[in-house]
N, C-alpha and C positions, 0 to 999 in steps of 0.2 A: 503496502499502498502505499507507504517511501519513499518506491523509486515512480509510482506507477501514479500518484494521485489517485488513484480511483476510489468509489464509494463506498463501501460494505460493502451494499445488494450488486452490485458488479462484481466485488471481489468472492464473494458469493455463489456468486448463478457462473460462471466460468468454468467455459472445457478444456479436457483435453485436449481438442482442435483444437480449440483457438487461440493455445502456443506453438509458437511456429521461430524456433530457435532465440530470436531477440527481442520477439516485438509479441504482443496478445496483442487476437486481428476478430475486427466487427464486434465492438463492446456497447451491447445495452447499455443506451446509459437514461438519463430522466428522462420523459413520456415516449416518440419516436427519436428519437436521439438516438448515434451507429453511430462512433467514432474507426475509424477503415482499422487504422490500426494505434499505434502505444506503444514505443518503445524504451527497450529495459534494459539498465547496464550488462554491462559482462561479472559483476559483484550477483546479481537479484538470477541472471541465466544460472549464472555456478551454484549457487543454492537450491534455483530448484531442481539443476540435472541430477542434483545429492538425492534431494526429495520422492522423483520419481525416481530413482534410480534401488533409491534402498527403504522408503516408509512405505509411499502411495500404493495401495493395492492398485494390480496391474490391469488391464482393458482401459473399456473408452468408460467418460462421462466424466460426473462433476473433478475440476481440475483438482482442485482440495474437496479431504476426504478424512471422512474421520476412521479410527478405527475399521470399523464395522463395515467403511466404506462406503455410508449414509453424507450427503454432501454436508460441508459443512453450515449453520445457518447463525443468521452475523451474533446471536447472543455467540454462538464459538468462538467463534474470532476475538467477541471482546472483554470476555474469562478468556483464550491466550496473551489479551497485550495485558489486560491488569495481574497475568500471572507471572509474565519476564516485566515489569513491572515492581512488580513486589520482591524478585530474584535481585535487581538491582538496588530497590529500595535498604534490604537488609543490608548492604553496603556503605551506607552516602550514612549522611547526619540526619535527621529532621529535617534544618533544614535544606538541606538538597533534592530532601524526597522530587521525581516526577509523576510526574498523572501522564499515562499513555490511552489514547481513546481512536478508534477508527476513525473519529474526523480531525481526533491532533493530527494527524497524519496525511491526512488529508492534505491541512491548512501550512503543514507544513512544505509538501513533494511543493505545492503549490507556489510558496513566497517565492520555494529557493527557487522552481523556474522560472518566474519572473525575474529576483531579480539577478538572474545568473545566464539568459536566454534576453527577457520584454515578457511586455502583460500580453503581447500577442502564442509564446507558444504556450503561457500556463493556460489559458482561453484554453487554446487546443487540445494537449491537456488533459483538462478538466473536464475540457464534452458539452464548455459555455457555447448556444449558437452563439450568443452574445454580447456583447462587456460589460453589459447591466451585473450580473453576479461575479463577476472575476472579481471583482477590489473588494468584498467583503472576503477575497479569499488574499490581496498583495497590499491592501492598505497595511502600512510599518503605521508598528505602536509608535505608544506616547515616549516607551523607553529608549529603542531602534531613531526614535526622531532622537532624542536628545545625546544619544549615542552616536550621530550624524556632524548632528554642531560643535561637537565633542571632537568625534577623530575629524573632520573638515579644516576646523580652524589649530591645531595642533602642531 
């Protein structure tokens, strides 16, 4: 999710045949929108290759499955992320604890796309047909604005 910026329901709905080498193909988005292709990083593809070879049951079906071979539900994805955060937080002080959710990963991915490649790239990855909605993901926070001002004048 962090790599692609897909929504949790989009991730849960992915089928094995939608994963092609370094891309996700024909992603059903909100409404009637379909994104033809979403590129994935080399690191994500390596992790996916390991998952497909070692953990995912063989055969067609959902890309991400439970150990019982059933599609992951949105709640499963949320539970997995909370578990990962809990493991990370066990080694951090209370003031450093992280909160992770599918939507936080989407926001982070889209903001990174916007900051490195521009708002149009983020909009394309997000599956937004207009600029109207992308701004909620890429508008800098007050802290980011303050940091940028401080950095500018150093």
